[in-house]
C-alpha positions in Angstrom: 22.1 3.4 -59.1 24.2 6.5 -59.8 21.2 8.1 -61.6 18.9 7.3 -58.6 21.5 8.8 -56.3 21.6 12.0 -58.3 17.9 12.4 -58.3 17.7 11.8 -54.6 20.2 14.6 -54.0 18.6 17.1 -56.4 15.7 18.2 -54.2 17.9 19.2 -51.2 20.3 21.1 -53.5 17.4 22.8 -55.1 15.9 23.7 -51.7 19.3 25.1 -50.6 19.7 27.1 -53.8 16.2 28.6 -53.5 16.9 29.5 -49.8 20.1 31.3 -50.8 18.3 33.2 -53.5 15.6 34.2 -51.1 18.2 35.5 -48.6 20.0 37.4 -51.3 16.7 39.0 -52.4 15.9 40.1 -48.9 19.3 41.6 -48.1 19.1 44.2 -50.8 21.3 47.3 -51.0 21.0 50.7 -49.4 17.4 51.8 -49.7 17.2 55.6 -49.5 13.4 55.4 -48.9 13.7 53.1 -45.9 12.6 54.6 -42.6 15.2 55.1 -39.9 15.5 51.8 -38.1 14.5 51.7 -34.4 18.1 50.8 -33.5 19.0 54.3 -34.7 16.2 56.0 -32.9 15.7 57.1 -29.3 16.9 60.1 -27.4 20.0 61.7 -29.0 21.8 65.0 -28.2 21.9 67.5 -31.0 23.8 70.7 -30.7 22.8 73.8 -32.6 24.9 77.0 -32.1 26.5 75.4 -29.0 23.2 74.6 -27.3 22.3 71.0 -26.5 18.8 69.7 -27.5 17.3 66.2 -27.2 15.8 64.6 -30.3 13.7 61.5 -29.6 12.5 59.3 -32.4 9.7 56.8 -31.5 7.3 54.7 -33.5 3.8 56.0 -33.8 0.6 55.4 -35.8 2.0 57.7 -38.5 5.2 55.8 -38.8 7.4 57.8 -36.4 7.3 60.8 -34.1 10.3 63.0 -33.6 10.2 65.0 -30.3 12.6 67.9 -29.8 13.2 69.2 -26.2 15.8 71.3 -24.4 16.6 70.7 -20.7 16.9 74.3 -19.7 15.3 76.6 -20.4 12.5 74.5 -21.9 11.4 75.0 -25.5 8.8 77.7 -26.1 6.0 78.1 -28.5 7.9 80.7 -30.6 10.8 78.3 -31.2 9.2 76.2 -33.9 11.8 77.1 -36.5 14.7 76.3 -34.1 13.0 73.0 -33.3 12.7 72.2 -37.0 16.4 73.0 -37.4 17.2 70.5 -34.6 15.0 67.9 -36.3 16.6 68.4 -39.7 20.1 68.0 -38.2 19.0 64.9 -36.3 17.7 63.2 -39.4 20.7 64.3 -41.5 23.0 62.7 -39.0 21.2 59.4 -39.9 21.5 59.9 -43.6 17.8 60.9 -43.9 15.8 64.1 -44.0 12.9 65.4 -42.0 9.8 64.0 -43.5 8.2 66.7 -45.8 4.8 66.0 -44.3 6.1 66.3 -40.7 4.4 69.4 -39.4 5.6 70.6 -36.0 3.2 70.9 -33.1 4.0 72.5 -29.8 3.1 70.1 -26.9 4.0 70.9 -23.3 7.6 72.1 -23.4 8.6 70.3 -26.6 8.1 70.4 -30.4 6.7 67.2 -32.0 7.1 66.3 -35.6 4.7 63.5 -36.8 6.4 61.5 -39.5 10.0 61.7 -38.2 12.8 61.1 -40.7 12.2 59.9 -44.2 
């Protein structure tokens, strides 16, 4: 009877062990290539040379879109390098970098970087 009892307990223990192994495999460590999680995205203030800008990271069809704006005066077409500096600082604050393929586009009164942080 003891042998029968051990055999009947083996499958639940095996299932529990497999479940723990699966959880351990999913948790992983710090993945430097992982995108910025949505919890870390959204409008954030970024200051460059004492001026406040808003950086807004949102999901898009290209993975993410990072939009840089300034309340007053609004961003201008000739401020692409400044907008990129804000975007770089925003991503660095999250332990990432601006995606190398993220080309800035001037749209309305903001600069938009398709690709966001990588």
